[in-house]
Backbone bond lengths (Angstrom), bond angles and torsions (degrees), N, CA, C in turn:
res aa  C-N    CA-C-N  psi(-1)  N-CA   C-N-CA  omega(-1)  CA-C   N-CA-C  phi
1 M - - - 1.448 - - 1.525 109.50 -
2 T 1.304 116.63 125.26 1.454 121.16 179.73 1.524 109.33 -93.33
3 L 1.317 115.77 127.41 1.462 121.99 179.78 1.517 110.36 -84.34
4 P 1.340 117.17 157.71 1.469 119.25 178.77 1.532 111.43 -64.11
5 W 1.311 113.68 149.53 1.469 121.42 179.30 1.507 108.21 -97.05
6 P 1.293 121.45 146.27 1.459 129.96 -2.13 1.518 111.57 -86.68
7 P 1.336 116.82 167.83 1.461 120.37 176.09 1.535 109.83 -59.76
8 A 1.305 115.63 147.96 1.463 121.41 -178.24 1.528 111.65 -90.86
9 L 1.312 114.84 158.79 1.465 121.31 177.05 1.525 110.76 -56.24
10 S 1.315 117.36 -38.67 1.468 120.61 179.84 1.531 111.20 -60.84
11 E 1.343 117.60 -35.42 1.460 121.14 177.40 1.526 111.03 -66.75
12 L 1.337 115.65 -40.81 1.463 119.90 178.84 1.526 110.05 -63.70
13 K 1.327 116.99 -44.17 1.461 120.48 -179.80 1.527 110.97 -63.83
14 T 1.317 117.14 -38.64 1.465 120.52 177.13 1.527 110.15 -64.39
15 D 1.332 117.25 -44.79 1.459 121.12 -179.34 1.524 111.76 -64.46
16 M 1.329 116.41 -33.75 1.463 121.01 -179.71 1.533 112.59 -88.32
17 K 1.331 117.16 1.28 1.464 122.93 -178.51 1.524 111.94 60.60
18 V 1.338 115.79 41.20 1.461 122.70 175.10 1.519 106.65 -100.42
19 D 1.313 116.89 128.87 1.459 121.24 -179.48 1.527 110.36 -59.48
20 A 1.316 116.19 137.77 1.468 121.43 -177.64 1.527 112.04 -60.40
21 T 1.330 117.48 -27.32 1.472 120.31 -179.24 1.524 112.41 -82.41
22 D 1.325 117.92 -11.32 1.464 122.11 179.10 1.528 108.59 -83.09
23 T 1.313 116.06 106.05 1.474 120.41 -175.79 1.526 112.60 -107.92
24 R 1.322 118.33 9.00 1.470 121.44 -175.71 1.522 113.26 -57.83
25 D 1.323 117.47 -40.35 1.467 121.25 -175.57 1.520 112.99 -106.61
26 D 1.320 118.52 14.75 1.463 120.59 -174.64 1.526 113.20 -57.28
27 A 1.315 117.73 -43.54 1.476 119.84 -179.10 1.527 110.75 -63.95
28 R 1.318 116.56 -44.34 1.470 120.74 179.84 1.527 110.94 -67.20
29 L 1.334 116.99 -41.84 1.461 120.32 178.14 1.524 111.38 -63.84
30 Q 1.330 116.71 -40.65 1.469 120.00 179.07 1.521 110.58 -64.65
31 Q 1.324 116.85 -41.24 1.464 120.81 178.33 1.533 110.36 -61.92
32 T 1.319 116.71 -42.69 1.460 120.94 179.27 1.519 111.15 -67.40
33 L 1.333 116.96 -41.17 1.459 120.54 177.92 1.527 110.85 -63.84
34 D 1.334 117.16 -42.11 1.468 120.54 177.49 1.525 111.26 -59.53
35 A 1.330 116.69 -41.15 1.465 120.49 179.18 1.533 110.87 -66.49
36 A 1.326 116.97 -40.32 1.465 120.28 178.87 1.525 110.54 -65.46
37 V 1.332 117.16 -42.03 1.465 121.37 177.45 1.530 110.36 -60.51
38 A 1.330 116.98 -46.68 1.466 120.94 179.55 1.525 111.21 -61.34
39 T 1.321 116.82 -40.29 1.464 120.84 179.21 1.519 110.79 -64.19
40 V 1.324 116.75 -47.17 1.461 120.30 -179.21 1.523 110.49 -63.15
41 E 1.317 117.51 -42.18 1.466 119.84 178.72 1.527 111.45 -62.96
42 R 1.316 117.06 -32.66 1.465 120.74 179.78 1.522 111.87 -76.02
43 V 1.334 117.79 -43.19 1.467 119.84 -175.15 1.520 113.26 -86.31
44 R 1.327 117.58 -15.76 1.471 121.71 178.15 1.528 109.91 -127.66
45 P 1.339 117.81 68.87 1.468 121.42 -175.04 1.533 114.11 -78.28
46 V 1.315 118.82 15.23 1.461 121.50 -175.48 1.530 113.06 -92.03
47 Y 1.328 117.29 9.03 1.462 120.96 -178.18 1.523 110.98 -121.08
48 Q 1.318 115.42 159.41 1.458 121.57 177.52 1.529 108.18 -90.61
49 Y 1.316 115.13 95.04 1.459 120.81 179.86 1.522 111.05 -84.07
50 D 1.322 117.14 -32.94 1.459 122.22 -178.09 1.526 108.68 -132.07
51 P 1.338 117.56 110.91 1.468 119.47 -176.94 1.526 114.00 -66.70
52 L 1.330 118.17 -9.59 1.461 120.76 179.85 1.527 113.22 -90.65
53 V 1.338 117.20 -4.89 1.463 121.42 179.05 1.529 108.25 -91.01
54 P 1.334 117.25 113.29 1.476 120.04 -176.35 1.527 114.05 -55.25
55 A 1.315 117.86 -35.17 1.467 120.41 -178.27 1.529 112.00 -65.74
56 Q 1.339 117.42 -17.36 1.459 120.53 -177.97 1.529 112.93 -97.68
57 F 1.357 117.34 -1.52 1.472 120.29 179.71 1.519 109.69 -58.57
58 G 1.312 116.35 135.60 1.458 121.09 176.79 1.514 114.53 86.24
59 L 1.332 117.85 -10.68 1.460 119.91 178.20 1.528 109.13 -78.49
60 P 1.345 118.01 152.61 1.461 119.80 178.11 1.535 110.88 -71.42
61 L 1.324 115.34 155.29 1.471 120.43 175.66 1.523 108.93 -71.50
62 P 1.335 118.06 153.51 1.462 119.91 178.82 1.536 110.25 -61.85
63 P 1.330 117.76 128.80 1.465 120.09 -179.96 1.529 111.89 -74.89
64 D 1.318 114.78 173.48 1.465 121.03 -176.36 1.531 113.00 -61.01
65 D 1.336 117.75 -33.27 1.466 118.48 -179.15 1.529 111.39 -69.03
66 I 1.326 117.71 -32.58 1.468 120.80 176.48 1.532 109.25 -68.30
67 R 1.321 116.54 -40.96 1.468 121.37 178.68 1.534 110.38 -61.96
68 L 1.345 116.70 -50.01 1.460 120.59 -179.61 1.528 110.55 -64.06
69 G 1.329 117.23 -41.39 1.463 120.56 178.15 1.518 111.68 -60.88
70 T 1.326 117.40 -38.18 1.467 121.91 178.46 1.519 110.27 -65.68
71 L 1.317 116.68 -43.56 1.473 120.63 178.23 1.528 110.96 -63.57
72 R 1.323 116.30 -43.33 1.474 119.95 -179.16 1.529 111.00 -68.16
73 L 1.328 117.07 -36.26 1.462 120.98 176.84 1.527 110.05 -62.73
74 A 1.322 117.00 -45.07 1.462 120.89 178.32 1.527 110.44 -62.97
75 G 1.321 117.24 -42.41 1.466 120.69 178.31 1.519 112.06 -62.77
76 R 1.325 116.71 -40.01 1.472 121.28 178.92 1.520 110.27 -65.08
77 W 1.327 116.58 -45.13 1.467 119.79 179.34 1.518 110.74 -62.91
78 H 1.328 116.93 -38.52 1.471 120.03 179.46 1.532 109.77 -63.68
79 T 1.310 117.24 -41.02 1.469 121.29 178.75 1.524 111.12 -68.77
80 R 1.326 117.35 -41.64 1.466 121.22 -177.56 1.518 113.47 -68.24
81 R 1.316 118.18 -19.08 1.469 119.71 179.93 1.527 110.43 -61.63
82 R 1.321 117.65 -23.58 1.461 122.02 178.47 1.521 111.92 -89.39
83 S 1.323 116.61 0.63 1.462 118.62 -174.46 1.522 111.37 -141.26
84 Q 1.316 116.51 64.45 1.457 119.46 -179.39 1.521 112.19 -58.83
85 D 1.324 116.71 -28.92 1.459 120.35 -180.00 1.526 112.35 -88.53
86 G 1.345 117.09 3.17 1.455 120.58 178.14 1.514 114.08 86.97
87 M 1.331 118.23 6.96 1.462 122.07 -179.62 1.528 108.75 -121.66
88 V 1.328 116.42 141.74 1.454 121.48 176.10 1.527 107.99 -133.19
89 F 1.326 116.72 137.34 1.460 122.00 -178.99 1.520 108.70 -76.44
90 V 1.335 117.00 128.06 1.459 121.72 -178.38 1.518 110.16 -96.89
91 S 1.333 117.38 -61.88 1.462 122.52 177.37 1.515 108.21 -162.70
92 Q 1.318 115.63 168.73 1.463 119.34 -178.00 1.529 110.35 -64.95
93 E 1.326 116.94 -37.56 1.466 120.16 -179.83 1.520 112.19 -71.96
94 M 1.324 115.87 -38.02 1.462 119.97 -175.50 1.520 113.09 -93.51
95 G 1.323 117.67 -17.70 1.457 120.61 -179.90 1.513 111.81 79.13
96 S 1.319 116.07 -138.60 1.466 120.41 -178.62 1.522 109.40 -112.95
97 A 1.318 114.60 162.34 1.458 121.08 179.38 1.515 108.90 -130.16
98 R 1.307 115.26 152.42 1.459 120.96 179.15 1.520 109.43 -84.92
99 V 1.318 116.76 135.19 1.462 122.54 174.64 1.527 106.04 -111.71
100 P 1.336 117.65 103.16 1.463 119.05 -177.23 1.523 111.97 -64.34
101 S 1.313 116.09 157.57 1.459 120.81 -176.98 1.520 112.63 -78.54
102 F 1.328 118.52 -9.68 1.456 121.14 177.22 1.521 108.41 -139.17
103 D 1.311 115.66 162.45 1.458 121.79 179.92 1.526 107.22 -135.13
104 A 1.303 116.39 118.50 1.465 120.63 -177.41 1.525 111.94 -60.58
105 D 1.326 117.73 -34.70 1.469 119.88 179.60 1.520 111.49 -66.00
106 I 1.324 116.93 -41.05 1.465 120.61 178.50 1.528 109.39 -67.46
107 E 1.321 117.27 -43.46 1.465 120.06 177.92 1.522 110.86 -60.71
108 R 1.320 117.04 -37.54 1.465 120.69 178.87 1.531 110.24 -67.47
109 L 1.338 117.63 -44.45 1.465 120.94 179.38 1.524 111.77 -60.12
110 L 1.335 115.73 -41.25 1.460 120.61 -176.08 1.527 113.39 -88.92
111 G 1.326 117.13 -11.73 1.462 119.96 -177.93 1.518 111.96 66.87
112 I 1.323 116.29 41.23 1.467 121.09 -179.73 1.523 109.14 -122.40
113 G 1.337 116.31 178.77 1.461 120.28 179.25 1.513 110.43 61.43
114 R 1.309 116.74 -134.29 1.462 119.90 -178.73 1.525 112.95 -72.30
115 F 1.339 117.06 -8.93 1.460 120.97 177.98 1.529 112.89 -99.00
116 A 1.319 116.82 5.98 1.472 120.90 177.39 1.524 109.13 -71.99
117 K 1.327 115.44 145.11 1.454 119.41 176.20 1.519 109.26 -70.28
118 P 1.330 117.47 144.56 1.451 119.97 179.42 1.536 111.77 -60.16
119 V 1.319 115.42 144.56 1.458 121.44 179.11 1.518 108.33 -117.30
120 I 1.312 115.64 129.32 1.462 120.30 177.45 1.514 106.65 -104.24
121 A 1.320 115.56 117.22 1.462 119.55 -177.05 1.503 112.48 -98.26
């Protein structure tokens, strides 16, 4: 079953394990989700994201992997905002951890980066 596009803030909060009643970061999360949705729509224009856009008539709806990849991309960006240098503090015992600038699983879900299909120009 394909859900309507774009993914909702509630889906992002569920994926990030944020309690639905916790609204402290809702504005920031929504902004990040909107940016992730816009990015996915730009880099994967082969789906019907908006049924009112004539150029998208006849295109398939975004599949579940695109939806999950969009949510994970937004979650990654939200986490990385605290680590411009690529490091995030975990705990005093564990120290800090590196947060890479890309995630192979997200790239695979979205079919971007090294997982993009070859383009012949």
